[in-house]
NUKOL-335375 format. One line per field, with one value per atom (N, C-alpha, C, O): x, y negated, z negated. Coordinates in steps of 0.2 Angstrom, whole numbers. Each point is the difference from the previous one (the first is absolute). Last residue first. Layout:
<rs>
u = (X  ...)
v = (Y  ...)
w = (Z  ...)
</rs>
This chain:
<rs>
u = (-46  -6  1  -4  22  -4  -6  -2  14  7  -4  1  -14  4  2  -2  0  -9  2  -3  21  0  -7  -1  5  6  -2  -1  -13  0  5  -2  5  -6  -2  -1  18  2  -6  2  -7  4  1  -2  -10  -2  3  -3  18  -4  -6  0  11  5  -4  0  -12  0  6  -1  -1  -7  0  -3  20  2  -7  0  1  6  0  3  -18  -2  5  -2  8  -5  -1  3  9  4  -3  2  -13  7  0  -5  -2  -7  4  -1  18  -4  -5  2  6  4  -2  1  -14  1  3  -2  4  -5  -2  -4  28  -7  -6  1  26  -5  -8  -3  32  -9  -4  1  27  -5  -8  -3  28  -6  -6  -4  26  1  -4  2  -11  8  0  -3  -16  -1  7  -1  -8  4  -1  -1  -14  6  2  -2  -9  1  3  3  -17  4  1  -4  -1  -4  7  4  2  -2  -4  -1  15  -10  -2  -6  30  -4  -7  -4  20  -1  -4  -2  9  5  1  5  -26  5  8  4  -18  -5  4  1  9  0  -3  3  -6  7  2  4  -25  2  3  -1  1  -3  0  2  5  5  -3  4  -19  7  5  4  -27  5  2  -1  -25  7  5  -1  -23  3  4  -2  -7  1  0  0  0  -5  -2  -6  27  -7  -6  -5  25  -1  -3  -1  1  -1  -2  -5  16  -11  -1  -4  28  -4  -10  -5  23  -1  -4  -5  -3  7  -2  -5  -11  1  8  4  -20  4  1  -1  -23  7  5  -3  -19  2  5  2  -18  7  0  -1)
v = (123  0  4  0  -8  5  3  6  -24  6  6  5  -26  2  7  4  -16  4  1  5  -16  7  2  7  -27  4  7  5  -22  2  5  4  -13  4  3  6  -23  6  6  5  -27  2  6  5  -18  5  2  3  -14  8  0  6  -24  5  7  4  -24  0  7  4  -12  0  6  5  -20  7  4  6  -30  5  6  4  -18  2  5  5  -15  4  2  5  -23  8  2  6  -24  2  5  4  -14  2  3  5  -16  6  3  5  -25  4  8  5  -26  4  4  3  -12  4  1  4  -6  -4  4  6  -4  4  -3  0  -5  -1  1  -3  5  2  -1  4  -18  5  3  -4  -12  7  4  5  -27  -1  7  2  2  -8  -1  2  13  -1  -6  -6  25  -6  -1  3  17  -3  -5  -1  23  -4  -5  1  27  -8  -4  0  24  -5  -5  -2  18  0  -2  1  6  -5  0  0  12  1  -4  2  -11  3  5  0  -10  -5  2  -3  18  -3  -4  2  6  4  -2  1  -15  -3  9  -1  3  -8  -1  -3  20  3  -6  -1  -1  2  2  2  -13  -6  5  -2  13  -2  -4  0  1  3  -2  -6  -1  5  3  5  -25  5  8  5  -28  -1  7  2  -3  2  -3  4  -9  6  1  7  -29  5  7  2  -16  -2  5  5  -5  3  0  4  -17  9  1  1  -21  2  7  3  -20  4  2  -1  -21  4  7  -1  -15  -1  7  5  -11  2  -2  -5  -11  4  3  -3)
w = (70  5  6  4  -19  -3  4  -1  7  -2  -1  2  -2  8  -1  4  -25  4  6  3  -13  -5  3  1  8  3  -3  4  -12  7  2  4  -24  -2  7  0  -1  -1  -3  -1  8  6  -3  3  -20  6  7  5  -22  -2  4  2  2  0  0  4  -7  7  1  5  -27  3  5  0  -5  -5  1  1  9  3  -2  3  -13  7  4  4  -25  0  6  1  0  -5  0  2  5  5  -3  1  -18  5  7  1  -16  -6  8  3  2  1  -3  4  -7  7  3  5  -26  -2  9  1  -9  0  2  3  -19  7  0  -4  -7  -1  8  6  -20  7  -2  -4  -6  -2  6  2  -5  2  -3  -2  8  -3  3  5  4  -6  -4  -6  31  -7  -3  3  10  2  -5  -5  19  -6  2  5  6  1  -8  -4  2  4  -3  -4  9  -4  3  6  7  -1  -6  -1  7  5  -1  5  -19  6  7  5  -27  1  9  4  -17  3  3  4  -17  5  5  6  -27  4  7  5  -22  3  5  4  -17  5  2  5  -17  4  6  6  -29  6  5  3  -18  1  5  5  -8  -3  2  6  -2  1  -3  -4  6  -5  5  4  1  5  -4  3  -15  4  5  1  -15  -5  5  0  11  -2  -5  1  7  4  -4  -1  -13  1  6  0  -5  -6  3  1  12  2  -4  2  2  -3  3  2  11  -5  -3  4  8  2  -8  -6  11  -4  3  1  12  -7  -1  4  11  1  -8  -5)
</rs>
């Protein structure tokens, strides 16, 4: 099992800003997290699930765009 990530580690690994991550959480599309004390941690499984969800959303958006231009 891989260790969980801090917010900074997650953002660095995914090459996104902290503000983007918090915006994603606010919009209900951020990765699941758990608390260690008052600190958010993101598990490897949550990171992978988040990536699959984001990829699926992009594919769906492209399909909609292609259908509207097709």
